[in-house]
C-alpha atoms as an extended CHARMM CRD file, in Angstrom:
* protein
*
       210  EXT
         1         1  UNK       CA              0.0000000000        0.0000000000        0.0000000000  PROA      1               0.0000000000
         2         2  UNK       CA              1.1790000000        3.5440000000       -0.6810000000  PROA      2               0.0000000000
         3         3  UNK       CA              1.2020000000        6.3100000000        1.9280000000  PROA      3               0.0000000000
         4         4  UNK       CA             -2.1980000000        7.7170000000        0.9580000000  PROA      4               0.0000000000
         5         5  UNK       CA             -3.7820000000        4.2740000000        1.2640000000  PROA      5               0.0000000000
         6         6  UNK       CA             -2.1130000000        3.6580000000        4.6330000000  PROA      6               0.0000000000
         7         7  UNK       CA             -3.3610000000        7.0070000000        5.9210000000  PROA      7               0.0000000000
         8         8  UNK       CA             -6.9250000000        6.1990000000        4.9300000000  PROA      8               0.0000000000
         9         9  UNK       CA             -6.6920000000        2.6700000000        6.3360000000  PROA      9               0.0000000000
        10        10  UNK       CA             -5.5370000000        4.0470000000        9.6980000000  PROA      10              0.0000000000
        11        11  UNK       CA             -8.4090000000        6.5490000000        9.7800000000  PROA      11              0.0000000000
        12        12  UNK       CA            -11.0160000000        3.9270000000        8.8240000000  PROA      12              0.0000000000
        13        13  UNK       CA             -9.8650000000        1.1950000000       11.2080000000  PROA      13              0.0000000000
        14        14  UNK       CA             -9.3040000000        3.6440000000       14.0690000000  PROA      14              0.0000000000
        15        15  UNK       CA            -12.8640000000        4.9050000000       13.6700000000  PROA      15              0.0000000000
        16        16  UNK       CA            -14.1330000000        1.3170000000       13.6500000000  PROA      16              0.0000000000
        17        17  UNK       CA            -12.2820000000        0.5750000000       16.9010000000  PROA      17              0.0000000000
        18        18  UNK       CA            -13.6190000000        3.7770000000       18.4590000000  PROA      18              0.0000000000
        19        19  UNK       CA            -17.2040000000        3.0250000000       17.4850000000  PROA      19              0.0000000000
        20        20  UNK       CA            -16.9300000000       -0.4560000000       19.0220000000  PROA      20              0.0000000000
        21        21  UNK       CA            -15.5380000000        0.8050000000       22.3160000000  PROA      21              0.0000000000
        22        22  UNK       CA            -11.8790000000       -0.1740000000       21.9550000000  PROA      22              0.0000000000
        23        23  UNK       CA            -10.8050000000        3.4300000000       22.5480000000  PROA      23              0.0000000000
        24        24  UNK       CA            -12.3430000000        6.4070000000       24.3300000000  PROA      24              0.0000000000
        25        25  UNK       CA            -11.6200000000       10.1290000000       24.2360000000  PROA      25              0.0000000000
        26        26  UNK       CA             -8.0390000000       10.8260000000       23.2130000000  PROA      26              0.0000000000
        27        27  UNK       CA             -6.6190000000        7.6270000000       24.7040000000  PROA      27              0.0000000000
        28        28  UNK       CA             -4.3340000000        5.2180000000       22.8620000000  PROA      28              0.0000000000
        29        29  UNK       CA             -2.1860000000        5.6510000000       19.7740000000  PROA      29              0.0000000000
        30        30  UNK       CA             -1.3740000000        3.9360000000       16.4890000000  PROA      30              0.0000000000
        31        31  UNK       CA              1.5270000000        3.7270000000       14.0720000000  PROA      31              0.0000000000
        32        32  UNK       CA              2.4920000000        2.0610000000       10.8100000000  PROA      32              0.0000000000
        33        33  UNK       CA              5.7410000000        1.8300000000        8.8700000000  PROA      33              0.0000000000
        34        34  UNK       CA              5.6920000000        3.7660000000        5.5870000000  PROA      34              0.0000000000
        35        35  UNK       CA              7.2590000000        2.5300000000        2.3310000000  PROA      35              0.0000000000
        36        36  UNK       CA             10.0630000000        5.1200000000        2.6580000000  PROA      36              0.0000000000
        37        37  UNK       CA             11.0740000000        3.8510000000        6.1150000000  PROA      37              0.0000000000
        38        38  UNK       CA              9.4220000000        6.6680000000        8.0440000000  PROA      38              0.0000000000
        39        39  UNK       CA              6.4620000000        6.1190000000       10.3740000000  PROA      39              0.0000000000
        40        40  UNK       CA              2.8720000000        7.3260000000       10.3060000000  PROA      40              0.0000000000
        41        41  UNK       CA              1.4170000000        7.8900000000       13.7820000000  PROA      41              0.0000000000
        42        42  UNK       CA             -1.5990000000        9.3600000000       15.5110000000  PROA      42              0.0000000000
        43        43  UNK       CA             -1.1720000000       12.9410000000       16.7590000000  PROA      43              0.0000000000
        44        44  UNK       CA             -0.9730000000       13.6870000000       20.4640000000  PROA      44              0.0000000000
        45        45  UNK       CA             -4.3230000000       13.6050000000       22.2450000000  PROA      45              0.0000000000
        46        46  UNK       CA             -6.2180000000       12.6070000000       19.1130000000  PROA      46              0.0000000000
        47        47  UNK       CA             -9.4190000000       10.5720000000       19.2020000000  PROA      47              0.0000000000
        48        48  UNK       CA             -9.5730000000        7.3450000000       17.2060000000  PROA      48              0.0000000000
        49        49  UNK       CA            -13.0430000000        8.4320000000       16.1070000000  PROA      49              0.0000000000
        50        50  UNK       CA            -11.9900000000       11.7910000000       14.6750000000  PROA      50              0.0000000000
        51        51  UNK       CA             -8.6780000000       11.2500000000       12.8760000000  PROA      51              0.0000000000
        52        52  UNK       CA             -8.0490000000       13.1860000000        9.6480000000  PROA      52              0.0000000000
        53        53  UNK       CA             -5.8040000000       11.4740000000        7.0910000000  PROA      53              0.0000000000
        54        54  UNK       CA             -3.8680000000       14.6210000000        6.1130000000  PROA      54              0.0000000000
        55        55  UNK       CA             -3.2430000000       15.5710000000        9.7520000000  PROA      55              0.0000000000
        56        56  UNK       CA             -1.5820000000       12.2960000000       10.8280000000  PROA      56              0.0000000000
        57        57  UNK       CA              1.9650000000       12.6430000000       12.1400000000  PROA      57              0.0000000000
        58        58  UNK       CA              5.0560000000       11.4460000000       10.3040000000  PROA      58              0.0000000000
        59        59  UNK       CA              8.2770000000       10.7720000000       12.2120000000  PROA      59              0.0000000000
        60        60  UNK       CA             11.6230000000        9.2600000000       11.2950000000  PROA      60              0.0000000000
        61        61  UNK       CA             13.3290000000        6.4080000000       13.1100000000  PROA      61              0.0000000000
        62        62  UNK       CA             14.8270000000        8.8100000000       15.6630000000  PROA      62              0.0000000000
        63        63  UNK       CA             11.4170000000       10.2650000000       16.5300000000  PROA      63              0.0000000000
        64        64  UNK       CA             12.0400000000       13.5540000000       14.7280000000  PROA      64              0.0000000000
        65        65  UNK       CA              8.7550000000       15.1590000000       13.6480000000  PROA      65              0.0000000000
        66        66  UNK       CA              8.6630000000       15.3110000000        9.8310000000  PROA      66              0.0000000000
        67        67  UNK       CA              5.1320000000       16.4540000000        9.0130000000  PROA      67              0.0000000000
        68        68  UNK       CA              1.5200000000       16.5880000000       10.1610000000  PROA      68              0.0000000000
        69        69  UNK       CA              0.3820000000       17.3710000000       13.6750000000  PROA      69              0.0000000000
        70        70  UNK       CA              2.6560000000       16.7860000000       16.6610000000  PROA      70              0.0000000000
        71        71  UNK       CA              2.8910000000       13.0320000000       17.3660000000  PROA      71              0.0000000000
        72        72  UNK       CA              1.9050000000       11.3140000000       20.5840000000  PROA      72              0.0000000000
        73        73  UNK       CA              4.6350000000       11.3860000000       23.2260000000  PROA      73              0.0000000000
        74        74  UNK       CA              4.3350000000        7.5900000000       23.3090000000  PROA      74              0.0000000000
        75        75  UNK       CA              5.6430000000        7.2430000000       19.7540000000  PROA      75              0.0000000000
        76        76  UNK       CA              9.0420000000        6.6310000000       21.3880000000  PROA      76              0.0000000000
        77        77  UNK       CA              8.0300000000        3.1760000000       22.5690000000  PROA      77              0.0000000000
        78        78  UNK       CA              6.6140000000        2.3840000000       19.1080000000  PROA      78              0.0000000000
        79        79  UNK       CA             10.0230000000        3.1750000000       17.6230000000  PROA      79              0.0000000000
        80        80  UNK       CA             11.7630000000        1.0050000000       20.2260000000  PROA      80              0.0000000000
        81        81  UNK       CA              9.6830000000       -1.9640000000       19.0760000000  PROA      81              0.0000000000
        82        82  UNK       CA             10.2480000000       -1.3010000000       15.3650000000  PROA      82              0.0000000000
        83        83  UNK       CA             13.9980000000       -1.0960000000       15.9320000000  PROA      83              0.0000000000
        84        84  UNK       CA             14.1600000000       -4.5460000000       17.5470000000  PROA      84              0.0000000000
        85        85  UNK       CA             11.4420000000       -6.3890000000       15.5920000000  PROA      85              0.0000000000
        86        86  UNK       CA             11.9610000000       -6.4420000000       11.8010000000  PROA      86              0.0000000000
        87        87  UNK       CA              8.6600000000       -8.2970000000       11.2840000000  PROA      87              0.0000000000
        88        88  UNK       CA              6.6710000000       -5.5150000000       12.9710000000  PROA      88              0.0000000000
        89        89  UNK       CA              5.1790000000       -3.0230000000       10.5220000000  PROA      89              0.0000000000
        90        90  UNK       CA              2.3190000000       -1.6450000000       12.6240000000  PROA      90              0.0000000000
        91        91  UNK       CA              1.4670000000       -1.0680000000       16.2950000000  PROA      91              0.0000000000
        92        92  UNK       CA             -1.8240000000       -0.5930000000       18.1250000000  PROA      92              0.0000000000
        93        93  UNK       CA             -1.8090000000        0.7860000000       21.6760000000  PROA      93              0.0000000000
        94        94  UNK       CA             -5.2210000000        0.7320000000       23.3530000000  PROA      94              0.0000000000
        95        95  UNK       CA             -6.8030000000        1.5680000000       26.7000000000  PROA      95              0.0000000000
        96        96  UNK       CA             -9.4950000000       -1.0190000000       25.9510000000  PROA      96              0.0000000000
        97        97  UNK       CA            -11.7650000000       -2.0310000000       28.8080000000  PROA      97              0.0000000000
        98        98  UNK       CA            -10.9000000000       -5.6600000000       29.4930000000  PROA      98              0.0000000000
        99        99  UNK       CA             -7.1630000000       -5.5270000000       28.8370000000  PROA      99              0.0000000000
       100       100  UNK       CA             -6.8250000000       -2.3800000000       30.9490000000  PROA      100             0.0000000000
       101       101  UNK       CA             -8.8290000000       -4.0420000000       33.7340000000  PROA      101             0.0000000000
       102       102  UNK       CA             -6.5270000000       -7.0580000000       33.4910000000  PROA      102             0.0000000000
       103       103  UNK       CA             -3.4690000000       -4.7830000000       33.6790000000  PROA      103             0.0000000000
       104       104  UNK       CA             -4.6700000000       -3.4570000000       37.0530000000  PROA      104             0.0000000000
       105       105  UNK       CA             -4.9890000000       -6.8400000000       38.7790000000  PROA      105             0.0000000000
       106       106  UNK       CA             -2.6060000000       -7.8830000000       41.5180000000  PROA      106             0.0000000000
       107       107  UNK       CA             -0.7680000000      -11.1700000000       41.2010000000  PROA      107             0.0000000000
       108       108  UNK       CA             -0.3780000000      -11.1970000000       37.4130000000  PROA      108             0.0000000000
       109       109  UNK       CA              2.2090000000      -13.5440000000       35.9760000000  PROA      109             0.0000000000
       110       110  UNK       CA              4.5350000000      -10.9470000000       34.4510000000  PROA      110             0.0000000000
       111       111  UNK       CA              5.9810000000      -13.5370000000       32.0720000000  PROA      111             0.0000000000
       112       112  UNK       CA              2.5130000000      -14.2380000000       30.6180000000  PROA      112             0.0000000000
       113       113  UNK       CA             -0.6030000000      -12.4450000000       31.8810000000  PROA      113             0.0000000000
       114       114  UNK       CA             -3.0620000000      -14.7770000000       30.1070000000  PROA      114             0.0000000000
       115       115  UNK       CA             -2.5780000000      -18.5230000000       30.2190000000  PROA      115             0.0000000000
       116       116  UNK       CA             -3.7310000000      -20.0650000000       26.9510000000  PROA      116             0.0000000000
       117       117  UNK       CA             -7.2790000000      -21.4130000000       26.8590000000  PROA      117             0.0000000000
       118       118  UNK       CA             -8.2780000000      -20.7420000000       23.2250000000  PROA      118             0.0000000000
       119       119  UNK       CA             -6.3810000000      -21.6840000000       20.0540000000  PROA      119             0.0000000000
       120       120  UNK       CA             -6.6860000000      -18.2690000000       18.4030000000  PROA      120             0.0000000000
       121       121  UNK       CA             -5.0350000000      -16.5460000000       21.3370000000  PROA      121             0.0000000000
       122       122  UNK       CA             -2.0630000000      -18.8450000000       20.8190000000  PROA      122             0.0000000000
       123       123  UNK       CA             -1.9880000000      -18.4250000000       17.0350000000  PROA      123             0.0000000000
       124       124  UNK       CA             -2.4160000000      -14.6390000000       17.0360000000  PROA      124             0.0000000000
       125       125  UNK       CA             -0.6370000000      -13.6220000000       20.2520000000  PROA      125             0.0000000000
       126       126  UNK       CA              1.0570000000      -16.5910000000       21.9140000000  PROA      126             0.0000000000
       127       127  UNK       CA              2.0440000000      -15.0510000000       25.2520000000  PROA      127             0.0000000000
       128       128  UNK       CA              1.4380000000      -11.6960000000       26.9170000000  PROA      128             0.0000000000
       129       129  UNK       CA              4.3570000000      -10.3960000000       29.0120000000  PROA      129             0.0000000000
       130       130  UNK       CA              3.7260000000       -7.5240000000       31.4260000000  PROA      130             0.0000000000
       131       131  UNK       CA              5.8060000000       -4.3390000000       31.5730000000  PROA      131             0.0000000000
       132       132  UNK       CA              6.0000000000       -2.8990000000       35.1320000000  PROA      132             0.0000000000
       133       133  UNK       CA              4.1510000000        0.3580000000       35.7590000000  PROA      133             0.0000000000
       134       134  UNK       CA              5.8240000000        3.5690000000       34.6260000000  PROA      134             0.0000000000
       135       135  UNK       CA              4.2600000000        6.9770000000       34.1590000000  PROA      135             0.0000000000
       136       136  UNK       CA              2.9690000000        7.2960000000       30.5600000000  PROA      136             0.0000000000
       137       137  UNK       CA              5.5150000000        8.8760000000       28.2540000000  PROA      137             0.0000000000
       138       138  UNK       CA              8.5850000000        8.0420000000       30.3370000000  PROA      138             0.0000000000
       139       139  UNK       CA             11.6140000000        6.5430000000       28.5230000000  PROA      139             0.0000000000
       140       140  UNK       CA             11.5920000000        3.5010000000       30.8180000000  PROA      140             0.0000000000
       141       141  UNK       CA              8.6400000000        2.0640000000       28.8870000000  PROA      141             0.0000000000
       142       142  UNK       CA             10.6290000000        2.1020000000       25.6330000000  PROA      142             0.0000000000
       143       143  UNK       CA             13.6390000000        0.6330000000       27.4210000000  PROA      143             0.0000000000
       144       144  UNK       CA             11.6050000000       -2.2510000000       28.8360000000  PROA      144             0.0000000000
       145       145  UNK       CA              9.9620000000       -2.9360000000       25.4720000000  PROA      145             0.0000000000
       146       146  UNK       CA             13.3640000000       -2.9800000000       23.7590000000  PROA      146             0.0000000000
       147       147  UNK       CA             14.3080000000       -5.9770000000       25.8910000000  PROA      147             0.0000000000
       148       148  UNK       CA             11.2710000000       -7.9840000000       24.7290000000  PROA      148             0.0000000000
       149       149  UNK       CA             10.5100000000       -6.7310000000       21.2090000000  PROA      149             0.0000000000
       150       150  UNK       CA             10.9300000000       -9.3810000000       18.5380000000  PROA      150             0.0000000000
       151       151  UNK       CA             10.1600000000      -12.1620000000       21.0140000000  PROA      151             0.0000000000
       152       152  UNK       CA              6.4510000000      -11.3840000000       21.4970000000  PROA      152             0.0000000000
       153       153  UNK       CA              3.5750000000       -9.9660000000       19.4390000000  PROA      153             0.0000000000
       154       154  UNK       CA              1.9200000000       -8.0880000000       22.2970000000  PROA      154             0.0000000000
       155       155  UNK       CA              2.7020000000       -6.5660000000       25.6780000000  PROA      155             0.0000000000
       156       156  UNK       CA              0.6370000000       -5.4210000000       28.6460000000  PROA      156             0.0000000000
       157       157  UNK       CA              1.6260000000       -2.2190000000       30.4170000000  PROA      157             0.0000000000
       158       158  UNK       CA              0.7560000000       -2.5820000000       34.1040000000  PROA      158             0.0000000000
       159       159  UNK       CA             -2.0800000000       -0.2450000000       35.1770000000  PROA      159             0.0000000000
       160       160  UNK       CA             -2.1670000000        1.1710000000       31.6480000000  PROA      160             0.0000000000
       161       161  UNK       CA             -3.1620000000       -1.0600000000       28.7130000000  PROA      161             0.0000000000
       162       162  UNK       CA             -1.9760000000       -3.2540000000       25.8240000000  PROA      162             0.0000000000
       163       163  UNK       CA              0.4810000000       -2.7780000000       22.9860000000  PROA      163             0.0000000000
       164       164  UNK       CA             -0.0900000000       -5.0640000000       20.0000000000  PROA      164             0.0000000000
       165       165  UNK       CA              2.0810000000       -5.5080000000       16.8840000000  PROA      165             0.0000000000
       166       166  UNK       CA              1.3370000000       -6.7810000000       13.3950000000  PROA      166             0.0000000000
       167       167  UNK       CA              2.9450000000       -7.5210000000       10.0590000000  PROA      167             0.0000000000
       168       168  UNK       CA              0.7260000000       -4.7490000000        8.6750000000  PROA      168             0.0000000000
       169       169  UNK       CA             -1.8920000000       -2.4260000000       10.1320000000  PROA      169             0.0000000000
       170       170  UNK       CA             -4.8300000000       -4.7470000000        9.4980000000  PROA      170             0.0000000000
       171       171  UNK       CA             -2.9680000000       -7.6250000000       11.1410000000  PROA      171             0.0000000000
       172       172  UNK       CA             -2.2030000000       -5.4710000000       14.2070000000  PROA      172             0.0000000000
       173       173  UNK       CA             -5.8700000000       -4.4880000000       14.5310000000  PROA      173             0.0000000000
       174       174  UNK       CA             -7.0160000000       -8.1030000000       14.1680000000  PROA      174             0.0000000000
       175       175  UNK       CA             -4.4940000000       -9.1600000000       16.8130000000  PROA      175             0.0000000000
       176       176  UNK       CA             -5.7280000000       -6.3860000000       19.1200000000  PROA      176             0.0000000000
       177       177  UNK       CA             -9.3420000000       -7.4680000000       18.7370000000  PROA      177             0.0000000000
       178       178  UNK       CA             -8.5060000000      -11.1130000000       19.4480000000  PROA      178             0.0000000000
       179       179  UNK       CA             -6.4840000000      -10.1300000000       22.5030000000  PROA      179             0.0000000000
       180       180  UNK       CA             -9.2140000000       -7.8910000000       23.9270000000  PROA      180             0.0000000000
       181       181  UNK       CA            -11.7750000000      -10.6910000000       23.5170000000  PROA      181             0.0000000000
       182       182  UNK       CA             -9.3850000000      -13.1220000000       25.2150000000  PROA      182             0.0000000000
       183       183  UNK       CA             -9.0180000000      -10.7390000000       28.1730000000  PROA      183             0.0000000000
       184       184  UNK       CA            -12.7980000000      -10.4460000000       28.4000000000  PROA      184             0.0000000000
       185       185  UNK       CA            -13.1470000000      -14.2150000000       28.4980000000  PROA      185             0.0000000000
       186       186  UNK       CA            -10.3160000000      -14.5300000000       31.0340000000  PROA      186             0.0000000000
       187       187  UNK       CA            -12.0940000000      -12.1410000000       33.4020000000  PROA      187             0.0000000000
       188       188  UNK       CA            -15.4370000000      -13.9010000000       32.8790000000  PROA      188             0.0000000000
       189       189  UNK       CA            -13.7880000000      -17.2230000000       33.7320000000  PROA      189             0.0000000000
       190       190  UNK       CA            -11.7130000000      -15.9000000000       36.6460000000  PROA      190             0.0000000000
       191       191  UNK       CA            -13.7350000000      -17.6050000000       39.3910000000  PROA      191             0.0000000000
       192       192  UNK       CA            -14.7150000000      -20.6860000000       37.3700000000  PROA      192             0.0000000000
       193       193  UNK       CA            -12.9280000000      -23.9960000000       36.7880000000  PROA      193             0.0000000000
       194       194  UNK       CA            -11.2300000000      -23.5470000000       33.4140000000  PROA      194             0.0000000000
       195       195  UNK       CA             -9.7160000000      -26.0710000000       31.0470000000  PROA      195             0.0000000000
       196       196  UNK       CA             -6.4530000000      -24.5260000000       29.8570000000  PROA      196             0.0000000000
       197       197  UNK       CA             -4.6470000000      -25.8200000000       26.8030000000  PROA      197             0.0000000000
       198       198  UNK       CA             -1.8860000000      -28.2770000000       27.6040000000  PROA      198             0.0000000000
       199       199  UNK       CA              1.7530000000      -27.5780000000       26.7170000000  PROA      199             0.0000000000
       200       200  UNK       CA              1.4660000000      -30.1570000000       23.9230000000  PROA      200             0.0000000000
       201       201  UNK       CA             -1.6460000000      -28.4660000000       22.5340000000  PROA      201             0.0000000000
       202       202  UNK       CA              0.0260000000      -25.0640000000       22.6650000000  PROA      202             0.0000000000
       203       203  UNK       CA              3.1240000000      -26.3200000000       20.8690000000  PROA      203             0.0000000000
       204       204  UNK       CA              0.9160000000      -27.9000000000       18.1840000000  PROA      204             0.0000000000
       205       205  UNK       CA             -0.6610000000      -24.4810000000       17.5000000000  PROA      205             0.0000000000
       206       206  UNK       CA              2.5660000000      -22.4880000000       17.2800000000  PROA      206             0.0000000000
       207       207  UNK       CA              3.5440000000      -21.5760000000       13.7510000000  PROA      207             0.0000000000
       208       208  UNK       CA              0.1330000000      -22.4330000000       12.3270000000  PROA      208             0.0000000000
       209       209  UNK       CA             -1.8030000000      -19.9060000000       10.2840000000  PROA      209             0.0000000000
       210       210  UNK       CA             -4.0140000000      -17.3650000000       11.9510000000  PROA      210             0.0000000000
């Protein structure tokens, strides 16, 4: 896709996520790698439901603002992921209801916040490591993500929300939707006996198509 098509795709899919409750107000941010190696990102404080294609931010790989409105301060952690994960071409950061609720729970397994109980969670996400709480916009978030990027497709920021990657923007959005639904199910099942997938079943799913 060319830059104009990527801009319109971001606007359309962001609005779809907003209308379905995946984002509220000016929370969350998005980015996608452009054909020229620069990055398209949502402007600071922008609503997913009111993005304008021509106003989207463009930054280079150092975070320098190239064009459009001023980018979100959190674009730094997007760039940290892109630098370490060559298969990542798009990133979705949400404050979605169920994943944010999950991120606020005590006693989370920081190596994997959701133990596998559905095949599509395994095929789309695999595991969900947790990044310790840091104030939004601080460089520590990017530093922590740099240690894990390329090993996982998604991350959960403690007391904050999820970060989900994709091979393209549509893939990142699909992964985000699957992960949010998995978090919803995990919370619904929290006080119920649950059949989790066995290690053998999980291994059988790895590497299979989404």
